[in-house]
TILOTI-940810 format. One record per atom (N, C-alpha, C, O, CB): residue in three letters; x, y, z; atom name. Coordinates in steps of 0.001 Angstrom, whole numbers, plus 500000, padded with zeros to 6 digits. Glycine has a CB too. Example, Ala and Ser with C-alpha at 12.3 -4.5 7.8 and 13.67 -1.06 7.14 Angstrom:
REM TILOTI-940810
NODE  residu      px      py      pz  atome
NODE     ALA  513190  494310  507800      N
NODE     ALA  512300  495500  507800     CA
NODE     ALA  513200  496700  507800      C
NODE     ALA  514236  496681  508465      O
NODE     ALA  511308  495527  509046     CB
NODE     SER  512850  497750  507080      N
NODE     SER  513670  498940  507140     CA
NODE     SER  512900  500030  507870      C
NODE     SER  513409  501138  508039      O
NODE     SER  514084  499402  505725     CB
REM end
This chain:
REM TILOTI-940810
NODE  residu      px      py      pz  atome
NODE     MET  071667  437363  739316      N
NODE     MET  071858  435917  738930     CA
NODE     MET  070583  435157  739153      C
NODE     MET  070157  434389  738291      O
NODE     MET  073016  435243  739751     CB
NODE     ALA  069936  435365  740347      N
NODE     ALA  068641  434628  740644     CA
NODE     ALA  067591  434927  739606      C
NODE     ALA  066842  434036  739205      O
NODE     ALA  068078  435014  742050     CB
NODE     GLY  067519  436249  739132      N
NODE     GLY  066564  436552  738219     CA
NODE     GLY  066702  435775  736903      C
NODE     GLY  065734  435336  736282      O
NODE     GLY  066594  437948  738003     CB
NODE     TYR  068047  435636  736510      N
NODE     TYR  068158  434846  735287     CA
NODE     TYR  067786  433434  735364      C
NODE     TYR  067248  432854  734421      O
NODE     TYR  069464  434901  734814     CB
NODE     GLN  068104  432804  736623      N
NODE     GLN  067648  431396  736899     CA
NODE     GLN  066178  431285  736814      C
NODE     GLN  065673  430364  736172      O
NODE     GLN  068095  430917  738278     CB
NODE     LEU  065444  432194  737440      N
NODE     LEU  063981  432223  737405     CA
NODE     LEU  063475  432461  736002      C
NODE     LEU  062450  431864  735674      O
NODE     LEU  063443  433297  738339     CB
NODE     TRP  064065  433258  735135      N
NODE     TRP  063831  433440  733717     CA
NODE     TRP  063865  432127  732984      C
NODE     TRP  062974  431791  732204      O
NODE     TRP  064843  434380  733133     CB
NODE     ARG  064966  431366  733273      N
NODE     ARG  065138  429988  732690     CA
NODE     ARG  063972  429121  732971      C
NODE     ARG  063463  428466  732061      O
NODE     ARG  066385  429306  733229     CB
NODE     LEU  063520  429084  734192      N
NODE     LEU  062359  428353  734639     CA
NODE     LEU  061103  428763  733804      C
NODE     LEU  060341  427929  733316      O
NODE     LEU  062129  428608  736158     CB
NODE     GLN  060955  430053  733683      N
NODE     GLN  059721  430553  732907     CA
NODE     GLN  059715  430168  731441      C
NODE     GLN  058671  430062  730799      O
NODE     GLN  059624  432098  732980     CB
NODE     GLN  061013  429947  730899      N
NODE     GLN  061169  429526  729488     CA
NODE     GLN  061053  427890  729415      C
NODE     GLN  061206  427329  728330      O
NODE     GLN  062649  430069  728904     CB
NODE     GLY  060807  427229  730475      N
NODE     GLY  060688  425752  730469     CA
NODE     GLY  061975  425040  730612      C
NODE     GLY  062066  423835  730377      O
NODE     GLY  060050  425293  729231     CB
NODE     LEU  063002  425790  731004      N
NODE     LEU  064377  425137  731135     CA
NODE     LEU  064607  424975  732657      C
NODE     LEU  063988  425615  733507      O
NODE     LEU  065601  426056  730429     CB
NODE     ASP  065562  424053  732909      N
NODE     ASP  066061  423860  734328     CA
NODE     ASP  066966  424988  734710      C
NODE     ASP  067603  425550  733819      O
NODE     ASP  066832  422502  734498     CB
NODE     PRO  067079  425368  735951      N
NODE     PRO  068185  426288  736372     CA
NODE     PRO  069564  425599  736199      C
NODE     PRO  069666  424372  736171      O
NODE     PRO  067991  426733  737886     CB
NODE     ASP  070545  426378  736093      N
NODE     ASP  071932  425851  735914     CA
NODE     ASP  072254  424831  736995      C
NODE     ASP  072816  423782  736678      O
NODE     ASP  072985  427011  735953     CB
NODE     ASP  071930  425085  738238      N
NODE     ASP  072276  424133  739402     CA
NODE     ASP  071125  424155  740283      C
NODE     ASP  070741  425230  740743      O
NODE     ASP  073598  424539  740221     CB
NODE     TRP  070514  423019  740572      N
NODE     TRP  069324  422893  741415     CA
NODE     TRP  069326  421506  742072      C
NODE     TRP  070077  420611  741684      O
NODE     TRP  068013  423114  740576     CB
NODE     LYS  068480  421367  743055      N
NODE     LYS  068369  420056  743729     CA
NODE     LYS  066839  420041  744210      C
NODE     LYS  066249  421075  744526      O
NODE     LYS  069496  419888  745021     CB
NODE     PRO  066274  418809  744234      N
NODE     PRO  064976  418597  744851     CA
NODE     PRO  065025  418826  746361      C
NODE     PRO  066039  418550  747001      O
NODE     PRO  064480  417194  744552     CB
NODE     MET  063931  419329  746927      N
NODE     MET  063862  419583  748389     CA
NODE     MET  062683  418727  748966      C
NODE     MET  061794  419319  749579      O
NODE     MET  063644  421171  748698     CB
NODE     PRO  062629  417468  748817      N
NODE     PRO  061422  416711  749387     CA
NODE     PRO  061245  416823  750795      C
NODE     PRO  060163  416450  751248      O
NODE     PRO  061490  415289  749107     CB
NODE     SER  062196  417314  751645      N
NODE     SER  061985  417567  753057     CA
NODE     SER  061004  418671  753282      C
NODE     SER  060379  418736  754341      O
NODE     SER  063270  417893  753728     CB
NODE     ILE  060835  419620  752234      N
NODE     ILE  059915  420694  752376     CA
NODE     ILE  058522  420339  751773      C
NODE     ILE  057474  420724  752292      O
NODE     ILE  060495  421935  751720     CB
NODE     GLY  058576  419599  750673      N
NODE     GLY  057314  419225  750067     CA
NODE     GLY  057550  418687  748649      C
NODE     GLY  058605  418866  748042      O
NODE     GLY  056352  420429  750042     CB
NODE     PRO  056525  418033  748176      N
NODE     PRO  056581  417629  746705     CA
NODE     PRO  056684  418737  745634      C
NODE     PRO  056048  419781  745773      O
NODE     PRO  055355  416854  746389     CB
NODE     CYS  057415  418537  744654      N
NODE     CYS  057620  419573  743640     CA
NODE     CYS  058358  420741  744126      C
NODE     CYS  058265  421794  743496      O
NODE     CYS  056353  420024  743107     CB
NODE     VAL  059093  420665  745196      N
NODE     VAL  059815  421795  745693     CA
NODE     VAL  061332  421565  745315      C
NODE     VAL  061923  420501  745500      O
NODE     VAL  059587  421962  747276     CB
NODE     ARG  061871  422681  744772      N
NODE     ARG  063309  422534  744323     CA
NODE     ARG  064037  423728  745010      C
NODE     ARG  063393  424635  745538      O
NODE     ARG  063479  422570  742632     CB
NODE     GLU  065381  423703  744987      N
NODE     GLU  066220  424801  745370     CA
NODE     GLU  067203  425042  744262      C
NODE     GLU  067867  424151  743733      O
NODE     GLU  066929  424532  746697     CB
NODE     ILE  067247  426399  743930      N
NODE     ILE  068213  426837  742938     CA
NODE     ILE  069426  427187  743749      C
NODE     ILE  069352  427888  744758      O
NODE     ILE  067696  428054  742048     CB
NODE     ARG  070604  426658  743259      N
NODE     ARG  071790  427014  743883     CA
NODE     ARG  072658  427939  743098      C
NODE     ARG  073014  427632  741960      O
NODE     ARG  072493  425858  744204     CB
NODE     ILE  073015  429070  743666      N
NODE     ILE  073757  430180  742920     CA
NODE     ILE  075069  430264  743660      C
NODE     ILE  075156  430499  744865      O
NODE     ILE  072953  431657  742908     CB
NODE     HIS  076093  430051  742837      N
NODE     HIS  077442  430089  743457     CA
NODE     HIS  078173  431426  743153      C
NODE     HIS  078796  431588  742103      O
NODE     HIS  078302  428885  742939     CB
NODE     THR  078077  432309  744050      N
NODE     THR  078841  433644  743982     CA
NODE     THR  079727  433695  745248      C
NODE     THR  079950  432703  745943      O
NODE     THR  077809  434974  743926     CB
NODE     ARG  080201  434895  745482      N
NODE     ARG  081088  435161  746653     CA
NODE     ARG  080274  434604  747911      C
NODE     ARG  080847  433966  748794      O
NODE     ARG  081457  436820  746799     CB
NODE     GLN  078909  434881  747941      N
NODE     GLN  078146  434327  749059     CA
NODE     GLN  077212  433362  748320      C
NODE     GLN  076632  433736  747300      O
NODE     GLN  077350  435473  749967     CB
NODE     GLU  077061  432175  748794      N
NODE     GLU  076100  431234  748307     CA
NODE     GLU  074756  431759  748440      C
NODE     GLU  074365  432242  749503      O
NODE     GLU  076204  429959  748991     CB
NODE     GLN  073963  431677  747300      N
NODE     GLN  072581  432165  747389     CA
NODE     GLN  071658  430976  747078      C
NODE     GLN  072006  430060  746334      O
NODE     GLN  072320  433383  746387     CB
NODE     ARG  070483  431038  747678      N
NODE     ARG  069495  429912  747396     CA
NODE     ARG  068130  430516  747152      C
NODE     ARG  067761  431535  747735      O
NODE     ARG  069412  428862  748612     CB
NODE     VAL  067394  429865  746280      N
NODE     VAL  066088  430209  745988     CA
NODE     VAL  065265  428914  746069      C
NODE     VAL  065503  427984  745298      O
NODE     VAL  065995  430904  744628     CB
NODE     ILE  064300  428849  746997      N
NODE     ILE  063541  427639  747162     CA
NODE     ILE  062121  428041  746496      C
NODE     ILE  061515  429077  746768      O
NODE     ILE  063447  427164  748794     CB
NODE     TYR  061697  427069  745595      N
NODE     TYR  060420  427386  744878     CA
NODE     TYR  059707  426082  744659      C
NODE     TYR  060273  425001  744818      O
NODE     TYR  060665  428135  743488     CB
NODE     VAL  058417  426210  744280      N
NODE     VAL  057539  425061  744009     CA
NODE     VAL  056989  425301  742667      C
NODE     VAL  056649  426418  742277      O
NODE     VAL  056401  424879  745070     CB
NODE     THR  056909  424195  741954      N
NODE     THR  056300  424311  740570     CA
NODE     THR  054861  423714  740593      C
NODE     THR  054616  422669  741196      O
NODE     THR  057212  423529  739462     CB
NODE     ARG  053999  424364  739968      N
NODE     ARG  052569  423886  739841     CA
NODE     ARG  052308  423991  738427      C
NODE     ARG  052326  425097  737886      O
NODE     ARG  051496  424718  740693     CB
NODE     SER  052055  422877  737746      N
NODE     SER  052007  422908  736301     CA
NODE     SER  050974  423908  735706      C
NODE     SER  051290  424622  734755      O
NODE     SER  051707  421530  735811     CB
NODE     ALA  049762  423954  736259      N
NODE     ALA  048757  424926  735850     CA
NODE     ALA  048962  426400  736243      C
NODE     ALA  048539  427333  735560      O
NODE     ALA  047501  424500  736384     CB
NODE     GLU  049649  426544  737409      N
NODE     GLU  049770  427845  737968     CA
NODE     GLU  051144  428368  737787      C
NODE     GLU  051351  429523  738161      O
NODE     GLU  049405  427840  739389     CB
NODE     GLY  052086  427704  737280      N
NODE     GLY  053501  428236  737086     CA
NODE     GLY  054348  427912  738303      C
NODE     GLY  054306  426794  738816      O
NODE     GLY  053507  429814  736848     CB
NODE     LEU  055134  428912  738775      N
NODE     LEU  055880  428574  739905     CA
NODE     LEU  055733  429599  740907      C
NODE     LEU  055256  430687  740585      O
NODE     LEU  057255  428360  739590     CB
NODE     CYS  056134  429335  742211      N
NODE     CYS  055988  430233  743352     CA
NODE     CYS  057317  430193  744077      C
NODE     CYS  057774  429116  744461      O
NODE     CYS  054780  429820  744301     CB
NODE     VAL  057946  431333  744273      N
NODE     VAL  059107  431377  745082     CA
NODE     VAL  058655  431365  746603      C
NODE     VAL  057885  432207  747064      O
NODE     VAL  059965  432651  744716     CB
NODE     LEU  059175  430392  747291      N
NODE     LEU  058750  430263  748758     CA
NODE     LEU  059730  431009  749645      C
NODE     LEU  059295  431589  750641      O
NODE     LEU  058683  428730  749222     CB
NODE     HIS  061091  431034  749336      N
NODE     HIS  062067  431659  750169     CA
NODE     HIS  063314  431864  749365      C
NODE     HIS  063643  431027  748524      O
NODE     HIS  062339  430840  751416     CB
NODE     ALA  064055  432994  749600      N
NODE     ALA  065336  433218  748995     CA
NODE     ALA  066232  433798  750164      C
NODE     ALA  065801  434602  750991      O
NODE     ALA  065223  434220  747705     CB
NODE     PHE  067567  433288  750142      N
NODE     PHE  068446  433648  751238     CA
NODE     PHE  069854  433456  750788      C
NODE     PHE  070116  432830  749761      O
NODE     PHE  068157  432825  752499     CB
NODE     GLU  070772  434003  751564      N
NODE     GLU  072198  433685  751418     CA
NODE     GLU  072518  432641  752392      C
NODE     GLU  072001  432615  753509      O
NODE     GLU  073103  434906  751616     CB
NODE     LYS  073405  431744  751959      N
NODE     LYS  073769  430519  752814     CA
NODE     LYS  075185  430789  753312      C
NODE     LYS  076060  431176  752537      O
NODE     LYS  073699  429077  751962     CB
NODE     ARG  075393  430592  754551      N
NODE     ARG  076812  430815  755130     CA
NODE     ARG  077381  429560  755528      C
NODE     ARG  078580  429581  755804      O
NODE     ARG  076835  431757  756356     CB
NODE     THR  076732  428409  755618      N
NODE     THR  077281  427084  755972     CA
NODE     THR  076957  426057  754923      C
NODE     THR  076180  426335  754010      O
NODE     THR  076747  426618  757320     CB
NODE     ARG  077548  424834  755030      N
NODE     ARG  077203  423823  754100     CA
NODE     ARG  075763  423372  754200      C
NODE     ARG  075094  423077  753210      O
NODE     ARG  078090  422692  754274     CB
NODE     ARG  075326  423333  755417      N
NODE     ARG  073898  422821  755669     CA
NODE     ARG  072880  423985  755660      C
NODE     ARG  073132  425077  756169      O
NODE     ARG  073806  422059  757090     CB
NODE     THR  071756  423694  755071      N
NODE     THR  070697  424781  755068     CA
NODE     THR  070142  424846  756502      C
NODE     THR  069754  423847  757108      O
NODE     THR  069486  424477  753979     CB
NODE     ALA  070134  426077  756993      N
NODE     ALA  069613  426369  758347     CA
NODE     ALA  068162  425935  758481      C
NODE     ALA  067331  426133  757595      O
NODE     ALA  069737  427873  758665     CB
NODE     SER  067899  425323  759657      N
NODE     SER  066491  424814  759844     CA
NODE     SER  065463  426003  759787      C
NODE     SER  064306  425794  759422      O
NODE     SER  066359  424042  761262     CB
NODE     ARG  065880  427190  760134      N
NODE     ARG  064909  428324  760040     CA
NODE     ARG  064566  428648  758589      C
NODE     ARG  063464  429106  758290      O
NODE     ARG  065484  429594  760727     CB
NODE     ASP  065550  428397  757666      N
NODE     ASP  065166  428592  756239     CA
NODE     ASP  064280  427447  755798      C
NODE     ASP  063320  427726  755081      O
NODE     ASP  066428  428684  755310     CB
NODE     VAL  064481  426271  756125      N
NODE     VAL  063575  425129  755809     CA
NODE     VAL  062263  425382  756358      C
NODE     VAL  061286  425300  755613      O
NODE     VAL  064090  423812  756341     CB
NODE     GLN  062121  425702  757659      N
NODE     GLN  060826  426005  758280     CA
NODE     GLN  060073  427112  757584      C
NODE     GLN  058864  427020  757375      O
NODE     GLN  061022  426377  759712     CB
NODE     LYS  060791  428157  757226      N
NODE     LYS  060062  429300  756518     CA
NODE     LYS  059437  428853  755265      C
NODE     LYS  058288  429183  754974      O
NODE     LYS  061004  430466  756188     CB
NODE     ALA  060233  428045  754454      N
NODE     ALA  059700  427501  753160     CA
NODE     ALA  058577  426562  753405      C
NODE     ALA  057649  426539  752596      O
NODE     ALA  060791  426776  752357     CB
NODE     ARG  058572  425791  754436      N
NODE     ARG  057502  424844  754813     CA
NODE     ARG  056273  425651  755093      C
NODE     ARG  055178  425405  754588      O
NODE     ARG  057889  423966  756057     CB
NODE     GLN  056525  426658  755948      N
NODE     GLN  055260  427477  756282     CA
NODE     GLN  054630  428184  755140      C
NODE     GLN  053405  428286  755070      O
NODE     GLN  055564  428524  757309     CB
NODE     ARG  055442  428685  754227      N
NODE     ARG  054901  429400  753076     CA
NODE     ARG  054246  428401  752110      C
NODE     ARG  053257  428740  751459      O
NODE     ARG  056020  430211  752358     CB
NODE     LEU  054797  427140  752004      N
NODE     LEU  054148  426093  751143     CA
NODE     LEU  052814  425788  751780      C
NODE     LEU  051789  425707  751102      O
NODE     LEU  055043  424752  751007     CB
NODE     GLY  052833  425620  753091      N
NODE     GLY  051521  425331  753776     CA
NODE     GLY  050489  426373  753492      C
NODE     GLY  049346  426043  753173      O
NODE     GLY  051701  425233  755289     CB
NODE     ALA  050870  427663  753600      N
NODE     ALA  049972  428804  753417     CA
NODE     ALA  049406  428758  751915      C
NODE     ALA  048229  428973  751626      O
NODE     ALA  050774  430203  753724     CB
NODE     LEU  050358  428464  751066      N
NODE     LEU  050008  428414  749637     CA
NODE     LEU  049015  427286  749347      C
NODE     LEU  048088  427433  748550      O
NODE     LEU  051276  428227  748782     CB
NODE     THR  049231  426219  749986      N
NODE     THR  048365  424960  749801     CA
NODE     THR  047010  425372  750418      C
NODE     THR  045985  425179  749765      O
NODE     THR  049014  423565  750564     CB
NODE     ARG  046960  425904  751591      N
NODE     ARG  045591  426265  752126     CA
NODE     ARG  044871  427277  751314      C
NODE     ARG  043646  427234  751196      O
NODE     ARG  045690  426794  753525     CB
NODE     GLU  045680  428278  750696      N
NODE     GLU  045050  429255  749896     CA
NODE     GLU  044388  428681  748601      C
NODE     GLU  043333  429109  748134      O
NODE     GLU  046054  430290  749555     CB
NODE     ARG  045109  427690  748090      N
NODE     ARG  044630  427073  746848     CA
NODE     ARG  043515  426054  746982      C
NODE     ARG  042835  425694  746022      O
NODE     ARG  045747  426429  746187     CB
NODE     ARG  043354  425588  748271      N
NODE     ARG  042343  424451  748517     CA
NODE     ARG  040966  425097  748376      C
NODE     ARG  040665  426144  748949      O
NODE     ARG  042513  423736  750025     CB
NODE     PRO  040096  424361  747524      N
NODE     PRO  038671  424889  747348     CA
NODE     PRO  037977  425009  748734      C
NODE     PRO  038176  424170  749613      O
NODE     PRO  037798  423900  746384     CB
NODE     GLN  037184  426043  748898      N
NODE     GLN  036460  426259  750104     CA
NODE     GLN  035189  425401  750128      C
NODE     GLN  034461  425406  749136      O
NODE     GLN  036131  427728  750253     CB
NODE     VAL  034900  424713  751135      N
NODE     VAL  033735  423740  751305     CA
NODE     VAL  032731  424630  752139      C
NODE     VAL  033082  425149  753199      O
NODE     VAL  034176  422240  752122     CB
NODE     GLU  031542  424770  751641      N
NODE     GLU  030505  425432  752359     CA
NODE     GLU  029829  424497  753269      C
NODE     GLU  029560  423368  752857      O
NODE     GLU  029538  426045  751448     CB
NODE     SER  029514  424869  754526      N
NODE     SER  028855  424043  755444     CA
NODE     SER  027367  424292  755476      C
NODE     SER  026649  423641  756235      O
NODE     SER  029435  424223  756759     CB
REM end
């Protein structure tokens, strides 16, 4: 199911169910997949670079666990540092 939702994104469509995640960063969204176990895929869109999946997990409570939010923030930070142009001294 997650693969289909990511395919939709690649086609320029929105996932069937998603929400913005500004607490993680700008342009970050969460795909919500409703199956027997709730599944989530947190990703960031970059217009020139496409999209990058930051974290995917099964959700067991109504609230997203802070460890999952932290993991996505850390990965977004690493991605941002990686993409930043290197300045020579």
